[in-house]
KEVOLUM-469434 format. One record per residue (C-alpha): residue number from 1; residue in one letter; x, y, z. Coordinates in Angstrom, 2 decimals, padded with zeros to 5 digits, always signed. Last residue first. Example, Ala and Ser with C-alpha at 12.3 -4.5 7.8 and 13.67 -1.06 7.14 Angstrom:
<sites>
{2 S {+013.67 -001.06 +007.14}}
{1 A {+012.30 -004.50 +007.80}}
</sites>
This chain:
<sites>
{160 E {+122.42 +112.66 +117.56}}
{159 S {+122.01 +111.51 +113.93}}
{158 R {+124.50 +114.07 +112.60}}
{157 W {+127.14 +112.88 +115.05}}
{156 K {+126.74 +109.29 +113.79}}
{155 T {+127.16 +110.40 +110.15}}
{154 V {+130.17 +112.52 +111.07}}
{153 K {+131.78 +109.59 +112.92}}
{152 A {+131.13 +107.31 +109.91}}
{151 A {+132.82 +109.89 +107.66}}
{150 E {+135.84 +109.72 +110.00}}
{149 E {+136.18 +105.97 +109.45}}
{148 P {+135.61 +106.24 +105.68}}
{147 T {+138.31 +108.95 +105.47}}
{146 E {+136.85 +112.41 +105.03}}
{145 F {+137.07 +114.88 +102.14}}
{144 L {+135.33 +118.07 +103.26}}
{143 A {+132.95 +119.94 +100.99}}
{142 S {+131.83 +123.48 +100.15}}
{141 P {+130.42 +124.71 +096.84}}
{140 Y {+127.57 +122.19 +096.61}}
{139 L {+124.78 +123.88 +094.61}}
{138 S {+127.44 +125.27 +092.31}}
{137 G {+126.35 +128.48 +090.62}}
{136 H {+129.69 +129.76 +089.32}}
{135 L {+129.85 +132.27 +092.18}}
{134 S {+129.39 +129.37 +094.62}}
{133 R {+132.28 +127.41 +093.08}}
{132 I {+134.51 +130.48 +093.24}}
{131 V {+133.53 +131.05 +096.88}}
{130 S {+134.32 +127.41 +097.70}}
{129 I {+137.74 +127.69 +096.03}}
{128 A {+138.46 +130.77 +098.14}}
{127 E {+137.33 +128.81 +101.23}}
{126 R {+139.70 +125.95 +100.48}}
{125 V {+142.55 +128.42 +099.87}}
{124 P {+141.75 +130.17 +103.18}}
{123 D {+141.95 +126.93 +105.21}}
{122 S {+139.33 +127.32 +107.95}}
{121 G {+140.08 +129.71 +110.81}}
{120 L {+136.70 +130.65 +112.28}}
{119 A {+136.46 +133.73 +110.08}}
{118 A {+136.98 +131.52 +107.00}}
{117 Q {+134.15 +129.20 +108.02}}
{116 L {+131.90 +132.21 +108.73}}
{115 A {+132.62 +133.65 +105.27}}
{114 I {+131.96 +130.27 +103.62}}
{113 R {+128.62 +129.91 +105.42}}
{112 H {+127.54 +133.42 +104.42}}
{111 C {+128.57 +132.64 +100.82}}
{110 D {+126.53 +129.43 +100.90}}
{109 T {+123.50 +131.37 +102.09}}
{108 I {+122.25 +131.36 +105.70}}
{107 H {+118.56 +132.17 +105.88}}
{106 F {+116.59 +135.17 +107.04}}
{105 G {+112.89 +135.65 +107.80}}
{104 V {+113.15 +134.92 +111.51}}
{103 S {+116.54 +135.28 +113.16}}
{102 T {+116.97 +132.22 +115.38}}
{101 W {+120.13 +130.65 +114.00}}
{100 R {+121.04 +127.25 +115.39}}
{99 F {+124.46 +125.78 +114.69}}
{98 R {+126.17 +122.44 +114.14}}
{97 I {+129.93 +122.75 +113.73}}
{96 W {+132.12 +120.14 +112.03}}
{95 V {+135.85 +120.67 +112.52}}
{94 H {+138.44 +118.97 +110.34}}
{93 T {+141.93 +118.64 +111.76}}
{92 N {+145.12 +117.78 +109.91}}
{91 G {+146.47 +114.24 +109.86}}
{90 S {+147.03 +113.94 +106.11}}
{89 K {+143.92 +111.78 +105.66}}
{88 S {+141.93 +114.38 +107.60}}
{87 K {+141.20 +113.93 +111.27}}
{86 T {+137.77 +114.61 +112.77}}
{85 H {+136.58 +117.09 +115.39}}
{84 L {+132.85 +117.42 +116.16}}
{83 V {+131.13 +120.50 +117.56}}
{82 S {+127.55 +120.99 +118.79}}
{81 V {+125.14 +123.83 +119.58}}
{80 I {+126.85 +126.91 +118.14}}
{79 Y {+124.28 +129.68 +118.46}}
{78 F {+123.56 +132.51 +116.03}}
{77 N {+121.06 +134.95 +117.58}}
{76 N {+123.08 +138.11 +116.87}}
{75 R {+124.55 +138.47 +120.35}}
{74 E {+125.43 +134.77 +120.02}}
{73 L {+127.49 +135.40 +116.87}}
{72 V {+129.45 +138.24 +118.45}}
{71 E {+130.21 +136.11 +121.52}}
{70 D {+131.22 +133.15 +119.33}}
{69 I {+133.61 +135.41 +117.39}}
{68 R {+135.22 +136.63 +120.61}}
{67 D {+135.52 +133.09 +121.98}}
{66 F {+136.88 +131.75 +118.67}}
{65 E {+139.62 +134.37 +118.30}}
{64 S {+142.40 +131.78 +118.59}}
{63 C {+140.97 +129.81 +115.69}}
{62 V {+139.43 +126.36 +116.06}}
{61 G {+139.93 +123.39 +118.36}}
{60 T {+139.14 +125.38 +121.49}}
{59 S {+142.49 +124.39 +122.99}}
{58 D {+144.48 +126.49 +120.52}}
{57 F {+145.20 +125.73 +116.90}}
{56 P {+148.06 +124.27 +114.91}}
{55 Q {+147.75 +124.81 +111.16}}
{54 D {+145.77 +123.10 +108.43}}
{53 I {+142.30 +123.50 +109.94}}
{52 D {+139.60 +122.56 +107.44}}
{51 L {+136.37 +123.88 +108.88}}
{50 T {+132.83 +122.77 +108.10}}
{49 L {+129.76 +124.76 +109.15}}
{48 E {+126.41 +123.07 +109.65}}
{47 N {+122.72 +124.02 +109.86}}
{46 A {+121.93 +123.80 +106.13}}
{45 R {+123.87 +120.54 +105.85}}
{44 P {+127.57 +120.57 +105.09}}
{43 F {+128.84 +118.35 +102.27}}
{42 M {+130.87 +115.19 +102.72}}
{41 A {+133.16 +113.89 +100.00}}
{40 I {+134.32 +110.38 +100.96}}
{39 L {+137.95 +109.34 +100.63}}
{38 G {+139.99 +106.70 +098.78}}
{37 L {+141.80 +109.42 +096.83}}
{36 K {+139.97 +108.63 +093.57}}
{35 Q {+136.77 +108.61 +095.65}}
{34 A {+137.32 +112.22 +096.72}}
{33 A {+137.66 +113.42 +093.11}}
{32 D {+134.54 +111.40 +092.14}}
{31 E {+132.52 +112.99 +094.96}}
{30 V {+133.63 +116.47 +093.82}}
{29 S {+132.71 +115.58 +090.21}}
{28 Q {+129.32 +114.26 +091.35}}
{27 K {+128.44 +117.35 +093.40}}
{26 D {+129.06 +119.80 +090.57}}
{25 R {+131.73 +122.47 +090.54}}
{24 C {+135.07 +120.74 +090.22}}
{23 L {+137.39 +123.67 +089.54}}
{22 T {+138.17 +124.58 +085.95}}
{21 D {+141.04 +124.19 +083.51}}
{20 K {+142.36 +120.73 +084.44}}
{19 D {+140.13 +119.07 +081.76}}
{18 A {+139.16 +116.41 +084.28}}
{17 S {+138.08 +119.04 +086.77}}
{16 M {+140.45 +120.37 +089.42}}
{15 L {+139.97 +119.70 +093.12}}
{14 E {+142.30 +116.68 +093.11}}
{13 E {+145.06 +118.90 +091.69}}
{12 K {+145.11 +121.07 +094.79}}
{11 F {+145.15 +124.69 +093.78}}
{10 P {+148.29 +126.58 +094.84}}
{9 I {+147.07 +130.16 +094.40}}
{8 R {+149.23 +132.71 +092.57}}
{7 E {+150.58 +130.38 +089.85}}
{6 R {+147.17 +128.84 +089.16}}
{5 A {+145.61 +132.32 +089.11}}
{4 T {+148.09 +133.33 +086.42}}
{3 L {+150.99 +135.58 +087.34}}
{2 T {+151.60 +138.90 +085.65}}
{1 M {+155.22 +139.88 +084.99}}
</sites>
């Protein structure tokens, strides 16, 4: 018996489009889905990674391999310069990471960002959805749904 994608991967209903057949791909539909839940959709800036941590983590606030990953990144001119932890509506942890990448002539694509987020321990279902959105041409494939209070913290952190 072959399972459909919906049966294999537990998509969250709030991430589905109104017709329930496709993922929300455009910025407005993602913002609308968040608003229906009383939340604010926040999208990473060019120099940010966003992690959705659904499981317990160690004292670093991200995956247990963070130090090794950070060392590899730094050897390749990718520096984490600031980290912010917020709480999701369900009480899980969101991690906002500001980075500086000093390799001239290269830029971080959405798929690069998604791969780094997954490597750092972000929810694999969220990152799979983000990859699908990116492959379908979404300009905003990755988002975190924050409470208004936590969104204010992100806005303040971004201004620092």
